[in-house]
C-alpha positions in Angstrom: 113.7 107.1 15.9 113.7 107.7 19.6 115.6 105.1 21.7 116.4 104.5 25.4 118.5 101.6 26.6 119.1 100.6 30.2 120.5 97.7 32.2 118.1 96.4 34.8 119.9 94.6 37.6 116.8 92.9 39.0 113.1 92.5 38.7 112.4 95.6 40.9 114.4 97.8 38.5 112.4 96.3 35.6 109.1 97.0 37.4 110.3 100.5 38.2 111.1 101.3 34.6 107.6 100.0 33.6 106.1 102.3 36.3 108.0 105.3 34.9 106.7 104.5 31.4 103.1 103.9 32.3 103.0 107.3 34.0 103.5 108.9 30.5 100.9 106.8 28.8 97.2 107.3 28.3 94.2 105.3 27.0 94.7 104.2 23.5 98.4 103.7 23.8 100.0 100.4 22.7 103.2 98.9 24.1 104.8 96.0 22.3 106.9 93.7 24.4 109.5 91.6 22.8 112.0 89.1 24.2 112.6 85.4 24.7 110.5 83.2 27.0 111.3 84.2 30.6 112.9 87.5 29.6 110.6 89.5 31.9 107.8 90.8 29.7 105.1 89.9 32.2 107.2 91.3 35.1 107.2 94.5 33.1 103.4 94.5 32.8 103.2 93.8 36.5 105.2 96.9 37.3 103.0 99.0 35.1 99.8 97.6 36.7 101.1 98.1 40.2 101.8 101.8 39.4 98.2 102.2 38.3 97.0 100.7 41.6 96.6 97.0 40.8 97.8 95.0 43.9 97.2 91.4 42.9 99.7 89.0 41.3 100.0 89.4 37.6 100.4 86.3 35.4 100.8 86.0 31.7 97.6 85.4 29.7 99.5 82.7 27.6 96.5 80.3 27.5 93.7 82.9 27.7 95.5 85.2 25.2 93.9 88.3 26.8 93.6 89.6 30.4 91.6 92.8 31.0 92.2 94.9 34.1 89.1 97.1 34.4 89.9 97.9 38.1 92.6 100.4 37.0 92.2 103.6 35.1 92.9 103.8 32.3 91.9 100.2 31.8 94.8 97.9 30.8 94.6 95.0 28.3 97.4 92.5 28.4 97.7 90.3 25.3 100.0 87.3 24.9 99.9 86.4 21.3 102.4 83.5 21.6 99.7 80.8 21.0 98.5 82.7 17.9 101.4 81.7 15.7 100.1 80.5 12.4 96.5 80.8 13.7 93.5 82.9 12.7 94.0 86.2 14.5 90.5 87.5 13.7 89.3 86.9 17.2 88.4 90.5 18.3 91.7 91.6 19.7 91.6 94.7 17.5 88.7 96.0 19.6 91.0 96.1 22.6 94.1 97.3 20.7 92.1 100.2 19.2 90.2 100.8 22.4 90.5 103.3 25.2 92.8 101.3 27.4 96.6 100.9 27.5 97.4 97.7 25.7 100.5 95.6 26.4 101.2 93.0 23.7 103.6 90.1 24.2 104.8 88.4 21.1 103.4 91.0 18.7 105.0 89.4 15.7 102.2 86.8 15.7 99.5 89.5 15.3 101.4 92.0 13.2 98.5 93.0 11.0 96.7 94.2 14.1 99.5 96.5 15.4 98.9 100.2 15.0 101.7 102.4 13.6 101.5 104.5 16.8 103.1 102.3 19.5 106.3 102.0 21.6 108.4 98.8 21.7 110.0 97.5 24.8 112.7 94.9 24.0 113.9 92.8 26.9 117.1 90.8 26.6 118.1 88.3 29.3 121.7 88.8 30.3 121.7 86.4 33.3 119.2 85.2 35.9 118.7 88.7 37.2 120.1 91.2 34.7 118.2 92.4 31.7 119.1 94.8 28.9 115.9 96.8 28.1 115.5 99.0 25.1 112.5 101.3 24.6 112.0 102.6 21.1 109.5 104.7 19.2 110.0 104.5 15.4 107.5 107.3 14.7 108.6 109.8 17.4 105.0 109.8 18.8 106.1 109.5 22.4 108.6 112.4 22.8 107.4 113.2 26.3 108.2 109.7 27.4 111.8 110.0 26.2 112.1 113.5 27.7 111.1 111.9 31.0 114.0 109.4 30.6 116.4 112.3 30.2 114.9 114.2 33.1 113.5 117.1 31.0 
């Protein structure tokens, strides 16, 4: 298992880490985002989208469940599965998860049957108002180039 852990002292460092990660991703990649409410999952997605050229404000699709960003390449799909706990998850999300875009999934535990085996997980733990412990992991060693980039290789 590949792992990388970092302490982010503020939202800009969180966004910067997301930018570094998205530079190593391509269409079809899936990023699982875990952490408590307010941990910084949407801030992370915002950093990735900004790196891809998206300039508008990013909000969590908590009530919509899915937000598509077709104006960036590769396209980005942002799923917030929080409202799908104990619900029917057969609503077409698999078409986006298995599609050609980069998919970020908040609260993946609620749509676990839809999660592909090839993914990375970004776990964000709130330390205080600004500081976060962020752990990036790849249980199947599919993203070696990403972890090499963390080590400066």
